[in-house]
C-alpha positions in Angstrom: 0.0 0.0 0.0 1.4 3.4 -1.0 2.0 6.0 1.7 -0.5 8.5 0.3 -3.5 6.3 0.9 -5.6 7.5 3.9 -7.3 5.2 6.4 -10.2 3.1 5.1 -12.1 4.3 8.2 -12.4 7.8 6.7 -15.5 8.4 4.6 -14.9 9.2 1.0 -14.9 12.8 -0.2 -15.5 11.9 -3.9 -17.9 9.2 -5.0 -18.9 7.7 -8.3 -17.3 5.1 -10.7 -14.7 5.7 -13.3 -13.8 9.1 -11.9 -10.7 10.3 -13.8 -9.0 13.7 -13.9 -10.6 14.4 -17.2 -14.1 13.5 -15.9 -13.7 15.8 -12.9 -12.9 18.7 -15.3 -15.8 17.8 -17.6 -18.3 17.5 -14.8 -17.4 20.7 -13.1 -17.1 22.8 -16.3 -20.4 21.5 -17.7 -22.4 24.5 -16.4 -19.8 26.9 -17.7 -19.3 25.5 -21.2 -23.0 24.7 -21.9 -26.2 26.7 -21.9 -27.8 27.1 -18.5 -30.7 24.7 -17.7 -34.3 25.6 -16.9 -33.7 25.6 -13.1 -30.9 28.1 -13.5 -33.1 30.4 -15.6 -36.0 30.2 -13.1 -33.7 31.1 -10.2 -32.0 33.9 -12.2 -35.3 35.5 -13.2 -36.5 35.5 -9.7 -33.2 36.9 -8.4 -33.1 39.6 -11.1 -36.6 40.7 -10.1 -35.4 41.0 -6.5 -32.4 43.0 -7.7 -34.8 45.3 -9.6 -36.8 45.8 -6.4 -33.5 46.7 -4.7 -32.8 49.3 -7.3 -36.2 50.9 -7.0 -36.1 50.9 -3.1 -32.6 52.3 -2.8 -33.3 54.8 -5.6 -36.4 56.0 -3.7 -34.4 56.2 -0.5 -31.7 58.3 -2.2 -34.4 60.6 -3.8 -36.6 61.0 -0.7 -34.1 60.6 2.1 -33.8 58.4 5.1 -37.3 59.4 6.1 -38.5 56.9 3.6 -37.6 54.2 6.3 -39.6 53.6 9.4 -37.1 55.3 11.7 -38.2 57.8 14.4 -36.5 60.0 17.1 -36.2 57.0 19.4 -35.4 54.1 17.1 -32.7 55.7 15.0 -31.2 52.3 13.9 -33.5 49.5 12.8 -33.6 47.5 9.6 -30.6 49.1 7.9 -28.1 48.1 10.6 -29.9 44.8 11.2 -29.5 43.8 7.6 -25.9 45.1 7.5 -24.8 42.9 10.5 -26.8 40.0 9.0 -25.0 40.2 5.7 -21.5 40.6 7.3 -22.2 37.5 9.4 -23.2 35.4 6.4 -19.9 36.2 4.8 -17.9 34.7 7.6 -18.2 31.0 6.7 -16.3 31.6 3.4 -13.2 32.8 5.2 -13.4 30.1 7.8 -13.7 27.3 5.1 -11.0 28.8 2.9 -8.4 29.9 5.4 -8.8 28.1 8.7 -9.7 24.7 7.3 -6.8 25.1 4.8 -4.3 25.8 7.6 -5.7 22.7 9.5 -5.4 20.6 6.4 -9.0 19.6 6.3 -9.4 18.1 2.9 -13.2 18.2 3.0 -13.1 21.9 2.3 -11.8 21.2 -1.2 -15.3 20.8 -2.7 -17.0 23.6 -1.0 -14.5 26.4 -0.6 -15.0 28.0 -4.0 -18.7 28.6 -3.6 -18.3 29.6 0.1 -15.6 32.2 -0.9 -17.9 33.6 -3.6 -20.7 33.8 -1.1 -18.5 35.8 1.2 -17.7 38.4 -1.5 -21.3 38.8 -2.6 -22.5 39.0 1.1 -19.9 41.7 1.9 -21.0 43.7 -1.3 -24.6 43.5 0.0 -23.5 44.7 3.5 -21.5 47.6 2.0 -24.6 48.9 0.2 -26.3 49.5 3.6 -23.3 51.5 4.8 -23.7 53.8 1.7 -27.5 53.8 1.8 -27.9 55.0 5.4 -25.5 57.9 5.0 -28.2 60.2 3.7 -25.7 61.8 1.3 -24.3 58.7 -0.6 -22.4 60.9 -3.1 -20.1 61.8 -0.1 -19.5 58.2 0.9 -15.8 58.5 0.3 -15.6 60.9 3.3 -15.6 57.7 5.5 -11.9 57.1 4.4 -9.1 59.4 5.7 -8.2 60.7 2.2 -6.2 63.9 1.5 -8.8 66.6 0.7 -9.2 70.2 -0.1 -11.2 71.0 3.0 -8.2 71.7 5.2 -8.1 69.5 8.3 -11.4 67.6 7.6 -10.7 64.1 8.8 -12.8 61.2 9.9 -13.4 60.6 13.6 -11.2 57.6 14.4 -13.1 57.1 17.7 -16.2 56.3 15.8 -17.1 52.6 15.5 -18.6 53.4 12.1 -15.1 54.3 10.8 -13.9 51.0 12.2 -16.6 49.3 10.2 -15.4 50.9 7.0 -11.8 49.7 7.6 -12.9 46.2 8.7 -15.3 45.7 5.7 -12.9 47.1 3.1 -10.0 45.0 4.4 -12.2 41.9 4.6 -13.5 42.4 1.1 -10.0 43.0 -0.4 -8.4 40.0 1.2 -11.4 37.7 0.5 -11.4 38.8 -3.2 -7.7 38.2 -3.7 -7.9 34.8 -1.9 -10.9 33.8 -4.1 -9.4 34.9 -7.3 -6.0 33.4 -6.7 -7.7 30.0 -6.2 -9.6 30.5 -9.4 -6.6 31.0 -11.6 -5.8 27.3 -12.4 -9.5 26.6 -13.1 -9.9 29.7 -15.3 -6.8 28.4 -17.3 -8.7 25.1 -17.7 -11.7 26.9 -19.2 -9.3 28.9 -21.4 -7.6 25.9 -22.8 -10.9 24.3 -23.8 -12.5 27.5 -25.2 -12.2 29.1 -28.6 -12.6 32.6 -30.2 -13.6 35.5 -28.1 -14.3 33.4 -25.0 -10.8 32.1 -25.1 -9.3 35.6 -25.3 -11.4 36.7 -22.3 -10.4 33.7 -20.1 -6.8 34.2 -21.3 -6.8 37.7 -19.8 -8.5 36.5 -16.6 -6.1 33.6 -16.1 -3.1 36.0 -15.9 -0.9 33.8 -18.0 -1.2 30.6 -15.9 0.9 27.9 -17.5 0.7 25.1 -15.0 4.4 24.7 -14.5 5.9 23.3 -11.4 7.2 26.7 -10.4 3.7 28.2 -10.9 2.1 25.6 -8.7 4.8 26.1 -6.0 4.1 29.8 -5.9 0.3 29.1 -5.9 0.7 26.9 -2.8 2.9 29.5 -1.0 0.5 32.4 -1.8 -2.5 30.3 -0.7 -0.9 29.7 2.7 0.2 33.4 3.1 -3.4 34.6 2.3 -4.8 32.0 4.6 -2.6 33.3 7.4 -3.7 36.8 6.7 -7.4 35.9 6.4 -7.6 33.8 9.6 -7.4 36.8 12.0 -10.1 38.5 9.9 -12.5 35.7 11.0 -12.3 37.0 14.5 -11.6 40.7 13.9 -14.3 41.7 11.4 -17.4 40.8 13.5 -15.6 41.8 16.7 -15.4 45.3 15.3 -19.0 45.2 14.1 -20.0 44.1 17.6 -18.2 47.2 19.0 -20.8 49.4 17.2 -23.0 48.4 20.1 -20.6 47.3 22.9 -18.9 50.6 23.1 -22.2 52.4 23.8 -24.0 52.9 27.1 -27.4 51.6 25.9 -28.8 48.8 28.2 -28.6 45.5 26.3 -25.6 46.7 24.3 -23.0 47.7 26.8 -21.5 44.2 27.4 -18.1 42.6 26.9 -19.6 39.3 25.7 -20.5 40.8 22.3 -17.3 40.2 20.4 -17.1 36.4 20.8 -20.9 36.2 20.8 -21.0 38.0 17.4 -18.2 35.9 15.9 -19.9 32.6 16.9 -23.2 33.9 15.5 -21.5 34.9 12.3 -20.0 31.5 11.7 -23.3 30.0 12.7 -25.3 32.0 10.1 -22.5 31.7 7.5 -22.5 27.9 7.5 -26.2 27.9 7.3 -26.2 30.0 4.2 -23.4 27.8 2.6 -25.7 24.8 3.3 -28.7 26.5 1.8 -26.7 27.3 -1.4 -24.8 24.1 -1.8 -27.7 21.7 -1.3 -29.5 23.3 -4.2 -26.3 23.7 -6.3 -25.3 20.0 -6.0 -28.8 18.9 -7.2 -29.3 21.4 -10.0 -25.7 21.1 -11.4 -25.3 17.4 -10.7 -22.5 17.7 -8.2 -23.6 14.9 -5.9 -20.3 13.0 -6.4 -18.2 16.0 -5.3 -20.4 17.5 -2.6 -21.2 14.4 -0.7 -23.1 13.5 2.4 -19.9 13.8 4.4 -19.7 17.5 3.5 -23.3 18.1 4.4 -23.1 16.2 7.7 -19.8 18.1 8.6 -21.4 21.5 8.0 -24.5 20.4 10.1 -22.2 19.5 13.0 -20.5 23.0 12.8 -24.0 24.6 12.7 -25.0 22.5 15.8 -21.8 23.5 17.8 -21.9 27.2 16.9 -25.7 27.2 17.6 -25.0 25.8 21.0 -22.4 28.5 21.6 -24.9 31.2 20.6 -27.5 29.6 23.0 -25.0 29.8 25.8 -24.3 33.5 24.9 -28.1 34.2 25.2 -28.2 32.6 28.7 -25.1 34.5 29.7 -26.7 37.8 28.7 -29.7 37.0 30.9 -27.5 36.0 33.8 -25.2 39.1 33.6 -28.3 41.4 33.3 -29.5 39.9 36.6 -26.1 39.7 38.3 -25.3 43.3 37.4 -28.0 44.6 39.7 -28.7 47.4 37.2 -32.5 47.9 37.0 -32.0 49.3 33.4 -30.2 46.2 32.2 -32.7 43.9 33.9 -35.6 45.8 32.3 -34.0 45.7 28.9 -34.0 41.9 28.9 -37.4 41.7 30.6 -38.7 43.9 27.8 -37.2 41.6 25.2 -38.8 38.5 26.8 -42.3 39.9 27.6 -42.5 43.3 25.9 -44.2 44.3 22.6 -41.4 42.6 20.6 -41.5 39.4 22.6 -42.6 37.5 19.4 -39.3 38.4 17.8 -37.3 37.3 20.9 -39.0 33.9 21.0 -38.7 33.5 17.3 -35.0 34.1 17.7 -34.7 31.5 20.6 -36.7 28.9 18.6 -34.7 29.2 15.4 -31.2 29.7 16.9 -31.2 27.6 20.0 -33.8 24.8 19.6 -33.7 24.1 15.9 -29.9 23.4 15.7 -30.2 20.8 18.5 -32.1 18.6 16.1 -28.8 17.9 14.4 -27.8 15.7 17.3 -30.0 13.0 15.6 -28.1 11.4 12.7 -31.3 10.8 10.6 -32.0 14.5 10.7 -28.3 15.4 10.2 -28.1 13.3 7.1 -31.5 14.2 5.6 -31.1 16.7 2.7 -34.6 18.2 2.8 -34.6 18.7 6.6 -31.0 20.1 6.5 -32.0 22.6 3.8 -35.1 23.7 5.7 -33.2 24.1 9.0 -30.4 26.1 7.3 -33.0 28.6 6.2 -34.6 28.6 9.7 -31.2 29.4 11.2 -30.7 32.4 9.0 -34.2 33.6 9.8 -33.4 33.3 13.5 -30.1 35.2 13.0 -31.9 38.1 11.4 -34.3 38.2 14.3 -31.3 38.1 16.7 -29.9 41.3 15.2 -33.4 42.9 15.1 -34.0 42.0 18.8 -30.6 43.4 19.9 -31.0 46.7 18.0 -34.7 47.6 18.1 -35.8 46.3 21.5 -32.8 48.0 23.1 -33.7 51.3 21.5 -37.4 51.6 21.5 -37.7 51.9 25.3 -34.9 54.0 26.7 -34.4 55.8 30.0 -37.3 58.3 29.6 -40.7 56.6 29.3 -42.1 59.7 27.5 -39.8 59.0 24.5 -40.7 55.3 24.1 -41.8 54.4 20.6 -42.5 51.5 18.4 -40.7 50.8 15.1 -42.8 49.9 12.1 -41.0 49.1 8.8 -42.1 50.8 5.6 -42.3 49.2 2.1 -38.8 50.8 1.5 -37.3 49.0 4.5 -38.7 45.7 3.3 -37.9 46.4 -0.4 -34.2 47.2 0.3 -33.8 44.0 2.4 -35.6 41.6 0.0 -33.9 43.4 -2.9 -30.5 42.8 -1.4 -31.3 39.1 -1.3 -32.1 39.3 -5.0 -28.8 41.1 -5.6 -26.9 38.3 -3.7 -28.5 35.5 -5.6 -28.1 37.3 -9.0 -24.4 37.6 -8.4 -24.1 34.0 -7.2 -26.0 32.6 -10.2 -23.8 34.6 -12.6 -20.8 33.2 -10.8 -22.0 29.7 -11.3 -22.7 30.4 -15.0 -19.3 31.8 -15.9 -16.8 30.3 -13.4 -16.4 26.8 -11.9 -18.5 26.4 -8.7 -16.1 23.8 -7.4 -12.3 24.0 -7.3 -11.3 21.5 -10.0 -7.6 21.4 -9.1 -8.3 20.8 -5.4 -10.8 18.0 -6.1 -8.3 16.2 -8.3 -6.0 16.0 -5.3 -8.5 13.8 -3.5 -8.8 11.1 -6.3 -5.8 9.1 -5.3 -6.5 9.1 -1.6 -10.1 10.1 -0.5 -12.2 8.8 -3.4 -14.6 5.9 -3.1 -13.1 4.2 -6.2 -9.6 4.3 -4.7 -10.9 2.8 -1.4 -12.8 0.2 -3.3 -9.6 -0.7 -5.2 -7.7 -1.2 -1.9 -10.5 -3.4 -0.5 -10.4 -5.6 -3.6 -6.6 -6.0 -3.2 -7.4 -7.6 0.1 -4.8 -5.8 2.2 -7.2 -4.3 4.7 -8.7 -5.4 8.1 -12.2 -6.9 7.5 -13.6 -5.2 10.5 -12.4 -1.8 9.2 -13.9 -2.6 5.8 -17.2 -3.5 7.4 -17.2 -0.2 9.3 -16.5 1.7 6.2 -19.2 -0.1 4.2 -21.8 0.7 6.9 -20.8 4.4 6.8 -21.7 4.5 3.1 -25.4 3.8 3.7 -26.1 7.5 4.3 -24.7 8.6 0.9 -27.3 9.4 -1.6 -24.6 9.3 -4.3 -23.5 5.7 -3.6 -25.6 2.8 -4.9 -26.2 -0.6 -3.2 -24.1 -2.2 -6.0 -21.2 0.1 -5.0 -21.6 -1.0 -1.4 -21.7 -4.7 -2.3 -18.4 -4.4 -4.2 -16.8 -3.7 -0.8 -17.9 -7.0 0.7 -14.9 -9.1 1.7 -14.7 -12.8 1.0 
């Protein structure tokens, strides 16, 4: 047995028969090289209509002003900052999958990192639109950066958390974009080599002269590790800075030191849920079942379960600290969340974020594709409610009862949010149409070690412990991409 073969006890990361390097390329480039199917067009039309709603809603906001939203003198932040934090959180899973799992040499990331990285970039773009939209004077958005200007000593307030947001988001977007595009280079070159005419010229420019030499691959590996090292702190820093928008204030319900780790855990929680939502549909529509296997789905569900439990502990810690602080204002802020006018939002948050992820303790649920997909959507609904509860319920009843007020969203609030979802899915579907949704080169690395056909070959050679083979065979029963005939081939004589 050669040294590069991994343990038979490990579940395969690539399934299917007669999987060759050429077949991997053909399968993954099929959506790029052929006309999109009906399902893609249905999704794209729906997403484009949502994007059109976003254009109308944001255009109306720019023309009319922030008064088009449901804000009032008491609730000065509401849906805009809620949606901003929600989108930033969704973008976190891409960096975690790309950078952290790469540094820890987790090979199961190879099939899902490309789409997760793309999701990160598109989510950050959607988040950035809220930063610009709520400024009131979006044509002066560049004032948020400390640029040399003709106004004398006009500089940004570096003590403002909003300035920290601008630096965090711009850094996060830049590093994520470079990381994503560097990983795309060998696959863009594969498209280039198979294309002709104008398409070949376009992909030639995009591939930056990739030639596939040994030296090129060495530099590729080095750059990937360097970018992973730079990106890893961003997983912690970006949402930590976003949490400081609230934690550095004196508002009851916000002024707490638990916010940074609480927000980071919530970001990873919602990010993996969105990755799950996208990939479960993508693997079915684009026929990627052999490359995004049940092992990937179950692994992501386990991460959702763990991070959901951390978020649940954070909720309980908040309640304890509010009581332990002895501050009547802190205690009232949380009592108001639990039993006040927005109690429905609080209990929706608790149900979606604390109770629903615990269902993944059951293997039948964890390995059920329809239930996993539904629960991934439930989680992100819950995470939106979390941000809404933190922001609106903390603001609408402040220290002076005479200034208490309720927040009611307008059609513009709803339109900007729903429209941003349309923008996100429009960008993601265009990405799947013109670029490989799975990293071809990285999946090929798994064929000689972690594929089902390689493990089947080792079993047939008869060099493995029968008990280990039986354990491996039983683990395949959950795979929807492995037939009973494939499992029977693993029976030892």
